[in-house]
N, C-alpha and C positions, 0 to 999 in steps of 0.2 A: 268643879265637878258636882252634879247633883246626885241624890241618892239612887236615882233611877238609871243613870248613865252606866253603859258597859265599858269597862276599861279595854283599850286596844291591846291585843297580845303583843308581848315583847318580841323582837326579832330573834332573840335567843331561844324562845319558846316554839318557833315555827319549825316544822320538820325540815331537815336539811335535804337539798336536792342531791340526787345521785350524781357522782362525779362524771364529767364528760369524758367519753372515750371515742375513738374513731369508729370502732365496731358499733358502739351504741348509736352514734350519729347516722351511720349507714342503715342500721336496722330501722330507725325511726323514719328515715327517707323512704325506704322500701314501703313501709306501712302507709306513709303519707301519699305516696304515688298510687297505691291500691285504692285509697279512699277518695282522692281528689284529682288524680291525674298527674302526669309528669310536669305539666306547665306550672303546677303549684309547688313543685319541689324546688324552691329557691332557698338561698341562704337566709333570707329575712323570714320567710314562712316557717323554715325548719327551726330557726332560732325561737320563733313564737311557740312552736310545738314543745320545744325543750325547755321553755321558760328561762331563756338566756338572751344575751345580745349577739348579734351576727358576728361581732369581732371575736367572740369566744370561739366560734366555729372555725375560723381561718387558721387557728393553730393546728387544726387536724385536717382541714380540707381547703386548698388553695382558692377554689372558686366553684361556681355552679357546674362548669364543664367537668371538672374533676369529680364533683359530686355525682353526676349523672353516669360518669364512667364507672364509679365505684358501685352504684346501684346496679348497672348492667353486670358487673363482675359478680356481684352477690347472686343475681338471678341465674347466672351461668351455671350455678351449682345444680340446677334442675335439668341440665342436658345430660342425656343418657350416653355415657362413654363406654358402656359395656361391650358394644360391637368391636371396639379396638382390640379386645383380648378374646373375642369369640372365634369360632371356626367359620369357614366359608370363604367365598370370593371376596378379596380385599375391596374390590370397587363397590360391591353391594353393601359391605359393612361401612365403607367411607360415607356412601349415600345415607345410610341409616343415622350415622352421627350428625351429619349436616342437616338432615330433615328434623331431628330432634332440636337442634339449635334453632332452626327456623320457626318451629312450633312454639318455642319459648318466647320468641319475639312476636309472634302472632298474638300470643296471650297478653302482651303488653304493648299495644300499637304506638302509644307515644314514644316508648323506649326504642322501637324499631326504627323510627325516623331519627332519633337522636344517635343510635348506634352507627349510623352512616359516617358520623364525624367524631363520635366519642372514642377515646383511646384507653380501654381497660388494660390494666397492668397487674392485676392481682392473681392470686393463685389459681382461681377457677378459670380464668382466661388461659393461663399457662397450661392447666390440665387439658383444656380443649385443644390448644395448639399441639401439645405433645401427643395427644391421641391421633390427630389428623397426620402429623408427621410420621408416626410409627406405621400408619396404614400405607402411606405413600412409599415409605422405606420397604415395607413388606412387598409392595407391588413392583420394586426394582426402579423406582423413579430416582434419578440422580439427586444428590443432596441439594445442589444449588438450585435446581429446578423445583424441588419440593418446597424450598424456602419461599419461593415467589408464588408457588401454586396455592398455598394455604390462604394467602391474602386474597387471591382471585376467588377461590371458592367461598370464602366468608363474605366477600363483597357481594357476590351473586345472591347468596342466601339472605343477607341483610337488606339488599335492595329489594328483593322479592317481598319480604315481609313488610317493608315500609311502603311499597307500592299498593299492596292489597289490604293492609290493615285498615279497617274503618277508622280507628282512632277516635278522636273527639269530633269528627265530622258527623253532621246529621245523616242517619241512614237514608233518608229521602234524598238528600243531595247526592250522596254517593251512587244511589241507584239511578238517579236522573242523569248523572254524568256518564255512567256506563251505558245507558239506553241511548244517549246521544252519540256515543262513539259507535255503537252497534249500528245505529241508523246511517251514519256516515260511511262506514265501511261497506255495508250492504247496498247502499244506494250510490256507490262511486260510479263516476261516469266511465263508461267503457272507452271513450275517446281520449279523455284527459288523463285518466289513471287506469289503463287497461289491466295492469297486473294486480292492482288492488281490487278491481271489479271482478276478476277472474277467481280470486281467492278471498273474497269478502267473508264468506261463511267459514272458511277453513282458518282465517286469521282469528276467529273467536272460538274455535273448536277446542274441546278437551277440558277436563276438570283441572282445577289449579294444581292439585297434588301430582297429577300425572305429568303436567307441563314442568313442574319443579323437579321432579325425578329425572325427566328427560334432560333437562338443562344441566344437572349435575353430571350425568353420564356423558354428555357432549364435552364438558370441560375435562372430566377425569380421563376420558379416552384420548383427548388431544394432548394432555400435559406430557406424557412420555415421549411423544413424537415431535415436540416443538421445543428445540434448544433455546436456551437464553441467548440474548444478543452477545456476540463476542466469544461464545463458547467454542472450544476446539476439541478434537479428538473424541475420547470416550464420552465427554460431557455433552458433545454435540449430537452424538448418535444415540445416547441412552445406554442403559444396561445391556450387557451382552446376553443375559439370560432372560430378557424381556419376552413375554409370551403375548402374541397378538390376541386381542379380544375376539371372542367367537362372532 
């Protein structure tokens, strides 16, 4: 060693890394998604961000799918559940909760597509389910039907967000695809596709939020009148004190 060489610091002198925790891993994953997109939220990239090895993360998260589901659950904390305990028509309040959920996914387009197959199971997801079930119960929807209904309602909301979110797609490409669809519908042959030709403009009508709201109401209004397969008696006919929508 020469007089001018700088000694390398001892491992013992280096600042210790904070201990890994599941909450810390998810928090870092959420930040990483915001900075680089969901595609970059992998176990390897996350381990890099946390200055550790991927094997260390598997103690807390089994795989990338579980990681994405945990990220989704974390973001569900932004869903407005206050309509569940507010006053007013239960259907309108149910739509407000579902719309808030959809907006959260719109803000994170990559996650919207992942949410179609993700299986969140944390407290925030359970909070959302409980709020939806409480509103369906308030509306007199039989419990067995409500149990299936929440899945249907969330699927519609998630698919809508995944379909319309621009995500990582080039905005020019998305606009080009929409323009191509519009041309096809409006220019449909009245001979080969008479119904499409007659409704070409109508098929594209209406703002997205209005169509989303209408879709929720279609599902909600149909749920109390559609028994589950194999249901009998009161479960088949619905609640005795059910009030027809206006």
